[in-house]
N, CA, C and O atoms as a MOPAC input file, in Angstrom:
PM7 MOZYME 1SCF
protein

 N     75.89700 1    67.61000 1   117.60200 1
 C     74.40100 1    67.15300 1   117.54400 1
 C     74.51700 1    67.61500 1   118.85700 1
 O     75.33600 1    67.08800 1   119.61000 1
 N     73.69000 1    68.67700 1   119.28600 1
 C     73.25300 1    69.41400 1   121.04000 1
 C     72.22400 1    68.62000 1   121.19400 1
 O     71.38800 1    68.66200 1   120.29100 1
 N     72.05300 1    67.97300 1   121.98900 1
 C     70.96600 1    67.29600 1   122.79200 1
 C     70.13000 1    68.15300 1   123.83400 1
 O     69.10500 1    67.74000 1   124.37700 1
 N     70.60600 1    69.19700 1   124.00800 1
 C     70.18300 1    69.79100 1   125.31600 1
 C     68.96300 1    70.28900 1   125.13400 1
 O     68.13700 1    70.31200 1   126.04700 1
 N     68.68800 1    70.80900 1   123.75000 1
 C     67.33500 1    71.43900 1   123.81100 1
 C     66.20700 1    70.45800 1   123.71600 1
 O     65.06200 1    70.86000 1   123.92000 1
 N     66.41300 1    69.34700 1   123.45800 1
 C     65.70300 1    68.07600 1   123.54900 1
 C     65.57900 1    67.51600 1   125.27000 1
 O     65.00200 1    66.52400 1   125.71600 1
 N     66.24800 1    68.42600 1   125.87100 1
 C     66.19300 1    67.50300 1   127.71900 1
 C     65.11900 1    67.56200 1   128.07500 1
 O     64.38000 1    68.52100 1   127.85000 1
 N     64.80200 1    66.52600 1   128.71900 1
 C     63.66300 1    66.39100 1   130.20900 1
 C     64.03900 1    66.26800 1   131.11600 1
 O     64.93700 1    65.46400 1   131.36500 1
 N     63.47900 1    67.04000 1   131.98000 1
 C     63.70000 1    67.55800 1   133.59900 1
 C     63.07200 1    67.10900 1   134.28700 1
 O     61.88200 1    67.40000 1   134.16500 1
 N     63.41300 1    66.25300 1   135.28600 1
 C     62.40500 1    66.04900 1   136.55000 1
 C     62.92200 1    66.33700 1   137.91800 1
 O     64.08000 1    66.20700 1   138.31500 1
 N     61.64200 1    66.84100 1   138.71900 1
 C     61.94500 1    67.50000 1   139.72400 1
 C     61.79000 1    66.38600 1   140.92700 1
 O     60.65000 1    65.92700 1   140.99400 1
 N     62.59300 1    65.94200 1   141.74900 1
 C     62.95700 1    64.92000 1   142.80600 1
 C     62.09500 1    65.08400 1   143.77000 1
 O     62.23300 1    66.15900 1   144.35300 1
 N     60.92500 1    64.14900 1   144.30600 1
 C     59.81700 1    64.51100 1   145.41800 1
 C     60.60300 1    63.25700 1   146.18800 1
 O     61.45100 1    62.41100 1   145.90300 1
 N     59.97900 1    63.56800 1   147.08300 1
 C     60.01500 1    62.56800 1   148.77900 1
 C     59.64000 1    61.22400 1   147.98700 1
 O     58.88600 1    61.31500 1   147.01800 1
 N     60.10100 1    60.10200 1   148.34200 1
 C     60.04400 1    58.75500 1   147.87700 1
 C     60.19900 1    58.22600 1   146.21000 1
 O     59.84300 1    57.16900 1   145.69000 1
 N     60.91600 1    59.48800 1   145.60200 1
 C     61.38900 1    58.65500 1   144.28200 1
 C     62.97300 1    58.10700 1   144.32700 1
 O     63.83600 1    58.44900 1   145.13500 1
 N     63.06600 1    57.41000 1   143.51500 1
 C     64.31100 1    56.69000 1   143.24700 1
 C     64.79700 1    56.74700 1   142.01400 1
 O     63.79000 1    56.58600 1   141.32500 1
 N     65.68000 1    56.87100 1   141.31300 1
 C     66.70900 1    56.93300 1   140.24000 1
 C     65.82100 1    55.87400 1   139.17400 1
 O     65.38300 1    56.23700 1   138.08200 1
 N     65.68500 1    54.66900 1   139.68000 1
 C     64.86000 1    53.37900 1   139.25900 1
 C     63.81800 1    53.97200 1   138.78700 1
 O     63.68500 1    54.40400 1   137.64200 1
 N     63.12000 1    54.00300 1   139.58200 1
 C     61.64200 1    54.42500 1   139.18200 1
 C     61.37300 1    55.66900 1   138.43100 1
 O     60.33800 1    55.78900 1   137.77500 1
 N     62.34200 1    56.67600 1   138.51000 1
 C     62.53900 1    57.71700 1   137.31400 1
 C     62.74400 1    57.51400 1   135.88300 1
 O     62.01600 1    58.02100 1   135.02900 1
 N     63.80100 1    56.72300 1   135.62000 1
 C     64.12200 1    55.45700 1   134.69100 1
 C     62.99000 1    55.23500 1   134.43800 1
 O     62.52500 1    56.14600 1   133.75300 1
 N     62.04000 1    54.18600 1   134.72700 1
 C     61.15800 1    53.43300 1   134.66200 1
 C     60.01500 1    54.26900 1   133.94200 1
 O     59.38800 1    53.76500 1   133.01100 1
 N     59.70200 1    55.83900 1   134.49000 1
 C     58.82400 1    56.44300 1   134.32700 1
 C     58.94900 1    57.34000 1   132.70700 1
 O     58.14500 1    57.75600 1   131.87300 1
 N     60.79000 1    57.32400 1   132.91400 1
 C     60.62000 1    58.65800 1   131.40500 1
 C     61.25200 1    57.43600 1   130.29700 1
 O     60.74300 1    57.27100 1   129.18800 1
 N     62.26200 1    56.74300 1   130.72000 1
 C     63.16900 1    55.66700 1   129.77100 1
 C     62.50700 1    54.06100 1   129.62400 1
 O     62.92000 1    53.16800 1   128.88500 1
 N     61.41700 1    54.01900 1   130.51800 1
 C     60.71000 1    52.49700 1   129.93300 1
 C     61.88700 1    51.60000 1   130.64700 1
 O     61.90600 1    50.59900 1   129.93000 1
 N     62.59600 1    51.46500 1   131.37700 1
 C     63.05400 1    50.51000 1   132.10500 1
 C     64.11900 1    50.98300 1   133.09900 1
 O     65.05000 1    51.74400 1   132.83500 1
 N     63.72500 1    50.17300 1   134.79500 1
 C     64.52900 1    50.77100 1   135.54400 1
 C     65.83200 1    50.37500 1   135.56000 1
 O     66.67000 1    50.98800 1   136.22200 1
 N     66.00000 1    49.75800 1   135.13800 1
 C     67.54600 1    49.19000 1   134.90100 1
 C     68.80900 1    50.24200 1   134.09000 1
 O     69.97200 1    49.91700 1   133.85000 1
 N     68.13600 1    51.56400 1   133.78600 1
 C     67.96000 1    52.57900 1   132.88200 1
 C     69.01100 1    53.64900 1   133.66600 1
 O     69.98100 1    54.24000 1   133.19100 1
 N     68.44500 1    53.68300 1   135.08600 1
 C     69.11100 1    54.10600 1   136.56400 1
 C     70.28600 1    55.33400 1   136.09900 1
 O     70.31100 1    56.56500 1   136.12000 1
 N     71.17300 1    54.29200 1   135.69800 1
 C     72.89500 1    54.80700 1   135.69800 1
 C     72.64300 1    55.88700 1   134.76400 1
 O     72.82200 1    56.98600 1   135.28900 1
 N     72.18100 1    55.94200 1   133.19500 1
 C     72.42300 1    56.68400 1   132.43600 1
 C     71.97700 1    58.34800 1   133.23300 1
 O     72.64500 1    59.37800 1   133.14900 1
 N     70.69700 1    58.16700 1   133.95900 1
 C     70.20700 1    59.69700 1   134.54400 1
 C     71.01300 1    59.87200 1   135.36800 1
 O     70.96300 1    61.04700 1   135.73500 1
 N     72.37400 1    58.85100 1   136.29700 1
 C     72.78400 1    59.38100 1   137.12900 1
 C     74.52200 1    59.85300 1   136.44200 1
 O     75.24500 1    60.81800 1   136.69000 1
 N     74.62600 1    59.13200 1   135.88000 1
 C     76.09600 1    59.97300 1   134.58200 1
 C     75.63800 1    61.21000 1   133.85200 1
 O     76.39500 1    62.05200 1   133.37000 1
 N     74.28300 1    61.23400 1   133.81800 1
 C     73.98400 1    62.62100 1   132.94000 1
 C     74.06500 1    63.81400 1   134.23300 1
 O     74.24000 1    64.99400 1   133.92800 1
 N     73.96600 1    63.52900 1   135.23400 1
 C     73.76000 1    64.65100 1   136.51300 1
 C     74.58300 1    64.69900 1   137.15500 1
 O     74.59900 1    65.42500 1   138.14900 1
 N     75.97900 1    63.59200 1   136.63900 1
 C     77.48800 1    64.50200 1   137.88300 1
 C     78.01500 1    65.59000 1   137.37300 1
 O     77.77600 1    65.85800 1   136.19600 1
 N     78.67400 1    66.26500 1   138.00000 1
 C     78.79700 1    65.56500 1   139.94200 1
 C     77.64500 1    66.20400 1   140.76200 1
 O     77.70200 1    65.95100 1   141.96500 1
 N     76.76100 1    66.86900 1   140.41300 1
 C     75.83000 1    66.87800 1   141.61200 1
 C     75.41600 1    66.12900 1   142.18200 1
 O     75.17500 1    66.23600 1   143.38400 1
 N     75.12700 1    64.76800 1   141.23300 1
 C     74.78400 1    63.35100 1   141.50300 1
 C     76.61900 1    62.68200 1   142.07800 1
 O     77.75000 1    62.64000 1   141.59300 1
 N     75.92600 1    62.27200 1   143.36500 1
 C     77.98400 1    61.43800 1   143.44100 1
 C     77.76800 1    59.84600 1   144.28100 1
 O     78.43700 1    58.99600 1   144.86800 1
 N     76.26500 1    60.15500 1   143.84500 1
 C     75.59100 1    58.20100 1   144.48100 1
 C     74.57600 1    57.96500 1   144.16900 1
 O     73.58000 1    58.52100 1   144.63300 1
 N     74.56000 1    56.84900 1   143.07600 1
 C     72.89000 1    56.76300 1   142.53400 1
 C     71.78400 1    56.47100 1   143.85300 1
 O     70.65100 1    56.14600 1   143.50000 1
 N     71.93900 1    56.52800 1   144.72900 1
 C     71.02500 1    56.21800 1   146.27200 1
 C     70.88300 1    57.71500 1   146.67500 1
 O     69.94400 1    57.95000 1   147.43600 1
 N     71.42300 1    58.45100 1   146.40800 1
 C     71.45100 1    59.58700 1   147.01500 1
 C     70.81200 1    60.92600 1   146.22300 1
 O     71.51500 1    61.82200 1   145.75700 1
 N     69.31800 1    60.88700 1   146.15800 1
 C     69.01300 1    61.92900 1   145.56200 1
 C     67.63700 1    62.43900 1   146.44000 1
 O     66.70800 1    61.82500 1   146.96600 1
 N     68.01100 1    63.94800 1   146.31700 1
 C     67.02200 1    64.28500 1   147.30000 1
 C     65.74600 1    65.52800 1   146.99500 1
 O     66.13200 1    66.47000 1   146.30300 1
 N     64.96900 1    65.55200 1   147.24700 1
 C     63.38000 1    66.13300 1   147.08000 1
 C     63.78800 1    67.58000 1   146.25500 1
 O     64.60300 1    68.25000 1   146.88900 1
 N     63.54500 1    67.91900 1   145.51200 1
 C     63.89500 1    69.35700 1   144.89100 1
 C     65.27500 1    69.51200 1   143.65400 1
 O     65.79200 1    70.40100 1   142.97800 1
 N     65.39300 1    68.41200 1   143.83400 1
 C     66.64000 1    68.17600 1   142.72600 1
 C     66.00200 1    68.42900 1   141.37400 1
 O     64.83400 1    68.20300 1   141.06000 1
 N     66.83100 1    68.86300 1   140.73700 1
 C     66.01300 1    68.82800 1   139.10700 1
 C     67.35700 1    68.12000 1   138.57200 1
 O     68.57600 1    68.29300 1   138.57000 1
 N     66.43400 1    67.26900 1   138.14700 1
 C     67.26300 1    66.05000 1   137.10300 1
 C     66.87800 1    66.17300 1   135.64800 1
 O     65.83100 1    66.37800 1   135.03300 1
 N     68.45400 1    65.91300 1   135.27100 1
 C     68.06600 1    65.74700 1   133.45700 1
 C     68.10600 1    64.44900 1   133.10800 1
 O     69.01600 1    63.62200 1   133.14300 1
 N     66.94000 1    64.39300 1   132.75200 1
 C     66.56900 1    63.12700 1   131.95200 1
 C     67.36200 1    62.23700 1   130.25100 1
 O     66.57700 1    61.92300 1   129.35700 1
 N     68.46900 1    62.04000 1   130.12800 1
 C     69.00400 1    61.96900 1   129.08800 1
 C     67.94400 1    61.01400 1   127.85800 1
 O     67.69300 1    59.81200 1   127.95000 1
 N     67.50300 1    61.87100 1   126.85300 1
 C     67.11600 1    60.80600 1   125.93300 1
 C     65.61400 1    60.34400 1   126.45100 1
 O     65.05700 1    59.29900 1   126.11400 1
 N     65.04600 1    61.41200 1   127.40200 1
 C     63.54400 1    60.83900 1   128.02000 1
 C     62.43900 1    61.29600 1   126.96700 1
 O     62.59500 1    61.78700 1   125.85000 1
 N     61.28900 1    60.98800 1   127.65600 1
 C     60.08800 1    61.45500 1   126.54900 1
 C     59.58600 1    61.99400 1   127.57700 1
 O     59.73100 1    61.37600 1   128.63200 1
 N     58.91300 1    63.17700 1   127.60100 1
 C     58.01300 1    63.82200 1   128.50300 1
 C     56.74300 1    62.88300 1   128.76900 1
 O     55.84500 1    63.25800 1   129.52300 1

């Protein structure tokens, strides 16, 4: 089952956090680790995201 065709992407802007992005797309800020895991090895730490990065949101709703 290839879920890449249904992938949602989010471009990080200043002030974004993984938990805020998780709340927006996944409905639960505590699911930030799912986004972190889906974006390794680009992301090395959940608190280190930078404006301009394009994050893949697993199972996200646009």
